[in-house]
N, C-alpha and C positions, 0 to 999 in steps of 0.2 A: 746249808743255806743260812741257818741261824748264826753260825760262826762268822760268816761273811758280814751279816748284819751287825754283829757285835763289834767287829773290827771297824766297820764303816762308822758306826755310832760313836765309838771311842775316838776316831779321827776327828769327827765333827766337834765333839766336846773338847778335845785337846786344842783344836783350832780356835774355838770360842774363848778358851782361857788365854791363849796367846794374844788374841785380838784385844781382850780386856786389859792386858798389861801394857799395851802400846797406846799412849794417850796423845800422840801427835795428830793434830787436826789442822785444817786450813783455817784461815781467818773467817772465811764465809761459813764454814761449818760451826765455828765458835759462835758466830753471830746468832745462829739458830739455836744452839745448844744451851747457852746461858741466859739467865734472866737479865732484864735491863737494869736491875738494881743489884748488880753483883760486883764485888770488889775484885780487881785484877792486879796481879803483881807483874811488874815490868823488870826485865833483867837485861842489862847491857854487859855482856861478857868480854872482858879483856884477858890478856894472858896472865896478868898479875893481880888486877883488881876487878871486882864485879860490882857494878852499880845496880842498886835495887831501888825501885820506885813502886808506888801504890796509888791507886785511884780511890776516890771517895765512893761510898756505897751507892750513890746515884750515877756513877760512872761519868762524871763531868770534868773533874780536874785530877791530873796526875801530879804527884809531889815526890821529891826524892825521899827515900826512907833511910838507906844506909849504904855503906860500901863495905864489901867483904873482901878480905885478902884471899886470893885463890891459892889453896894448898893442894887439895885433892878433889876429885869429882865426888867421892863419897861424903866428904866434909861439906861440899857445896849442896848436895842433895839434902843432908841433915839440916843445914841452915834454911833451905827453901821450905822443907816440910814444916819446920818450926814456925816460919813466918806465915805459912798458909793457915796453920791451926790458930796462931795468935790473932790473926787479922781477918779470919773468916773469908779467905780468898777462894774464889770459884774458878779462876783460870789464871794461867801464866802466859805472858807474852815474852818471847826471847828475841832480842834484836838480831837480825841477820845482815851482816855486813857485805851485801852483794856489791859487785863492782859498778862503777858509774855507767857502764854500757849495759847493765842488767845481767851480766853473766856471774856465775859463781866461781870465785877465786879460792885460794887456799884458806883464807880466813873464814869465808862463808861455809866451806866444806867442813872445817874444824868445828864451827858452831853447830852445824846440822848434826854432826856426829855426837857432840856433847849433848845436844837437845834430845836426840834419840835415846841416848843412854839414860838421861834424867827421866824421860817420859816412861821408861820401863820400870822406874823405881818409885814413882809417885802416882797417886790416883787422880790428880787434878789435870784437866785438859791443858795441853801446851800447844801454842801456835807460834810460828815464826812471823816476824814483821820486818819489813825493809827498814834498816836503820841508817841508810846512807846519810852521811853528814850530820848525824845526831849530836856527836861531840862538837863539831864545828858550830852547829845551830845553838847548842847550849852555851858555848863560849861567846858567840856573837850576841845572843840575847842578853847575857849578863853585861856585855860591853855596851849595848844600847841603854841598859839601866844605869850606866855610869859607875860600874863597879870596878875597882882597880884590879890590875892584872893578878896580883898575888891572891886576892880573894876569889877571882874568877876561876883559877885553877884548883882551888880548894873544893873538894867534893864534886869535881867535874864529872866523875863517873856516875854519881847519883843523879846529877842534873841531866846528863846525856840519856840516862835511862828514863827519866821523867819526860824528856822531850820526845823520845821514841814512843813511850807508852801513850802520851797525849795524842800523837798521830793515830795510833791504833784505836783508842777509845773514840776519837772523833769519827773514824771510819765505822766502827761498830754501832755508833749512835745514829748514823744516817742510813 
């Protein structure tokens, strides 16, 4: 009887450890989990460049932070961890490029896979956010601000990330 209990207890403890390593949560779970004065990192993942944005500590405004050239997932995790520590970040929002009809296409599935792998390597909660048209929105917004085309495309990844993160923090604040 005691051996059975030991095995069962070991399985429970092992399951808890596995759960703790997996930090993917929904945006609604994130809303409950983090403080209203938490900095959040936004990530717009492309195949070659990753736009990074961050919000202020009052969670009101998202701004572009930097663009990272994608080399490997391990390098990306290293860069994300560094930014989390340097900026006292409490959560990460990764843009999910779902199709216009709401379905998950190849790009969305690729992002989900990368986000799952990242969530197993960092201790900060990660949530996916619909980023449909974030790049288009960032480009059009700079157009409305009368910025010329060459300047509009410069740092477009960071701007798209900020556009996406702004939508997420607006949702979290309501």
